C-alpha positions in Angstrom: -27.4 -38.0 -2.5 -26.1 -34.4 -2.5 -22.5 -34.0 -3.7 -20.3 -32.3 -1.2 -19.1 -28.9 -2.3 -15.4 -28.3 -1.6 -16.2 -24.7 -0.5 -18.8 -26.0 2.0 -16.2 -28.5 3.3 -13.6 -25.7 3.7 -16.2 -23.6 5.6 -17.1 -26.6 7.8 -13.4 -27.3 8.5 -12.8 -23.7 9.4 -15.8 -23.6 11.7 -14.6 -26.8 13.4 -11.1 -25.3 13.8 -12.5 -22.1 15.4 -14.8 -24.0 17.8 -11.9 -26.3 18.7 -9.7 -23.3 19.4 -12.3 -21.7 21.6 -12.7 -25.0 23.5 -8.9 -25.1 24.1 -9.0 -21.5 25.4 -11.5 -22.5 28.1 -9.1 -24.8 30.0 -8.4 -22.2 32.8 -10.2 -19.1 33.8 -7.7 -17.9 36.4 -6.7 -14.4 35.6 -9.7 -13.9 33.2 -10.9 -10.3 32.9 -13.7 -9.5 35.3 -15.1 -6.4 33.6 -16.7 -7.4 30.3 -17.1 -3.8 29.1 -13.3 -3.2 29.7 -12.6 -6.5 27.9 -14.7 -5.3 24.9 -12.8 -2.0 24.7 -9.5 -3.9 24.9 -10.5 -6.4 22.2 -11.8 -3.7 19.9 -8.6 -1.7 20.3 -6.5 -4.8 19.7 -8.3 -5.7 16.5 -8.9 -2.2 15.1 -5.9 -0.3 16.1 -3.0 -2.6 17.2 -3.4 -5.2 14.5 -3.7 -2.5 11.8 -0.7 -0.5 13.0 1.5 -3.6 13.1 0.6 -4.5 9.5 0.8 -0.8 8.3 4.3 -0.6 9.8 5.2 -4.1 8.6 6.3 -4.6 12.2 7.2 -8.4 12.1 8.7 -8.3 15.7 5.6 -6.5 17.0 3.3 -8.9 15.3 5.2 -11.8 16.6 4.7 -10.5 20.2 1.1 -9.7 19.5 -0.1 -13.0 18.0 -0.3 -16.1 20.3 2.4 -18.6 19.6 -0.2 -21.1 18.3 -1.9 -18.5 16.0 -3.4 -19.7 12.7 -4.7 -17.7 9.8 -7.4 -19.3 7.7 -7.7 -17.5 4.4 -10.8 -16.9 2.3 -10.0 -20.1 0.3 -9.8 -22.2 3.4 -6.0 -22.5 3.5 -4.6 -22.5 7.1 -1.3 -20.7 7.7 0.7 -21.0 11.0 2.1 -18.0 12.7 5.7 -18.6 11.6 4.6 -18.6 7.9 2.5 -15.5 8.4 5.5 -13.7 9.9 7.8 -15.0 7.1 5.4 -13.8 4.5 5.2 -10.3 5.9 9.0 -10.2 6.3 9.5 -11.2 2.6 6.6 -9.3 1.2 6.0 -6.0 3.1 2.4 -5.0 2.7 1.4 -1.5 1.5 -1.8 -0.9 3.4 -4.4 1.2 1.6 -4.6 4.6 3.3 -8.4 4.2 3.6 -8.3 0.7 5.2 -10.8 0.4 8.0 -11.8 -2.6 10.1 -15.2 -2.4 11.8 -16.0 -4.7 14.7 -19.7 -5.7 14.4 -19.7 -8.0 17.4 -17.8 -9.7 20.2 -18.8 -13.0 21.8 -17.4 -14.4 25.0 -17.7 -18.3 24.9 -15.7 -18.4 28.2 -14.3 -15.7 30.5 -10.9 -15.9 28.9 -11.8 -16.4 25.2 -13.5 -14.1 22.8 -14.6 -14.1 19.1 -14.3 -10.7 17.5 -16.0 -10.5 14.2 -16.5 -7.8 11.6 -15.4 -6.5 8.2 -12.5 -4.8 6.5 -13.0 -2.3 3.7 -10.6 -0.3 1.5 -10.0 1.0 -2.0 -7.6 -1.1 -4.1 -6.0 -0.9 -7.6 -7.1 -3.7 -9.9 -6.4 -4.2 -13.6 -5.7 -0.6 -14.2 -8.7 0.6 -12.3 -10.0 0.9 -8.8 -12.2 -1.4 -6.8 -13.8 -1.5 -3.4 -12.2 -4.3 -1.5 -14.1 -5.9 1.4 -13.9 -9.0 3.5 -15.5 -10.5 6.6 -13.4 -12.0 9.4 -13.8 -13.8 12.7 -10.9 -13.6 15.2 -10.5 -15.8 18.2 -8.6 -14.1 21.1 -7.3 -15.7 24.4 -6.8 -13.8 27.6 -3.6 -14.9 29.3 -0.9 -13.1 31.3 -3.1 -10.0 31.6 -3.7 -9.4 27.9 -5.7 -10.5 24.9 -3.8 -12.2 22.1 -5.2 -13.5 18.8 -5.2 -17.3 18.4 -6.8 -17.4 15.0 -8.2 -15.3 12.2 -10.6 -16.6 9.6 -11.1 -14.4 6.5 -14.2 -15.0 4.3 -16.3 -13.4 1.6 -13.3 -11.4 0.2 -14.2 -9.4 -2.9 -13.1 -6.4 -4.9 -15.8 -4.8 -7.0 
């Protein structure tokens, strides 16, 4: 019998959470965007520009308005953090974003008309142990369309490294 790897279990739990979140977003499609191309542009702008600006400016109030109330961040180690703690962490520990940080969207999936999974990778240069490393990570981000706009419901970071 194969021994269960804790990292495999964390990945499974994260995937189950994301699929559950997507299922919950499909409860109503009233007010869902009709034009998929426009939705793709809105989602890419939200993920690449809006989210980055809010973190770059350490705009806790803006991030609070941007993220869905039930937002959850799942870190690379599998730890889930609720929106309130994400905001408190940013408030207490302002982030100095690397000037060359770039998030690239590699795909968008629409499981339902009012839910989307935006996935891609973030890349930047970071200082580490007196030197410089190339930091990169993968992420999948679930968005829900409600009240005329797309809001992040969850973000799952994986494969983070600095080499």
